[in-house]
N, C-alpha and C positions, 0 to 999 in steps of 0.2 A: 506494500499499500505505500509505503514511504517512497517509493521509485514512481509510481503512478502520480503521487501529488506532486512530486519534483518536475516532472514533466508538466503537469498543467500550471506550476508556478513560473515557469521559464519566461523571460521576456527579451526578445519579442517571442511570441506564442511558437512552441515547439510544434513541427508540421505533423507530428502524430499525435497531438493534442486531442483531437476527435477521438481516436483509437483509444488513448489513455483514459478519457472520461467514460467512455462504454465499459472497458475493463473494469474501471473504480465502480460503476454503477452497480454492476454484475457481481461484483464481490460484497458490495454493502446489502444488496438486495438478497442474494442466494446464500452468502457464508456467513455475514453480520446479523441479517434480519435488521436492518436499519431503512426502512422504506423510504423516509423523508431524505434522508441522505443520498440514496439511490435516486431518487426521483431530480435532486439537484445535479447529480451527474450525468443522468440521461438528457436533461436540458443543456447541460454543456456540451455533451456529445452531439447533439442536433447542433447547436449554435456554432461549434467549432468543425463542422461538415465532416462528421464520422464516415469514413470510406463507405460508398454506395451500397455494397452488399449487406452493411449492416444498418443500413439508416431505418428500414422498417423495422427491425426488429428492436431498434431504440425507440421508436415511437409507440409500440406494441408494450415493450418493458416500461414505459412511462404509465400505461393504463394499469398494469400490475402493481407498481409500485403506489400508484393512489389505493388502489384495492386493498393492497395490504396494509397501509396506512389508516384503514377504515374511513377513506376521504371518498364516499360512493359518487358524491356530484363531481368530483375531481376526475374520478374516473369515467364517467359518463360523458364529459366534456372532452377529455383525451381520447376516448373511444371515437367519438364524433369526429373528433380531427384525423384519427387513424383511418377512419373508412372513407373521407373525403379523398384522402392521398391514395390509399389502398382498397378500393370498393371490394376486391375479390382477393384480397391480400393471403400470403400462406399462413398468418397467424390471426386470421380473422376469427375462428371458433373460439381461441382463447381469450381474443380481446372482447369477445361478445359475452362470455363467461365473467371474465372481471369487470365489466362495467355494468353488471346486474348487482345491486345491494342483496346482500345474505338474506 
């Protein structure tokens, strides 16, 4: 995590900053169970232009992070944004599940 944080802190921004932010979000969400921190990292990954093959995943993981943080309104809004970009996306089934209140 220190290495990923160091990459994100570099000035000027490191060219792999989007990938580092995506990886940090994945660790925060999957391994550390910190959905709010993960959400911040996935937002940063998108802003820093995560590599295109991971962009859809970053948007989907945002929905999951909101859901796991029990912010169901945020999950619904993030899901709506996901479906605007990826109406038939490969993560659509999971995004639908995460965008529904328990």
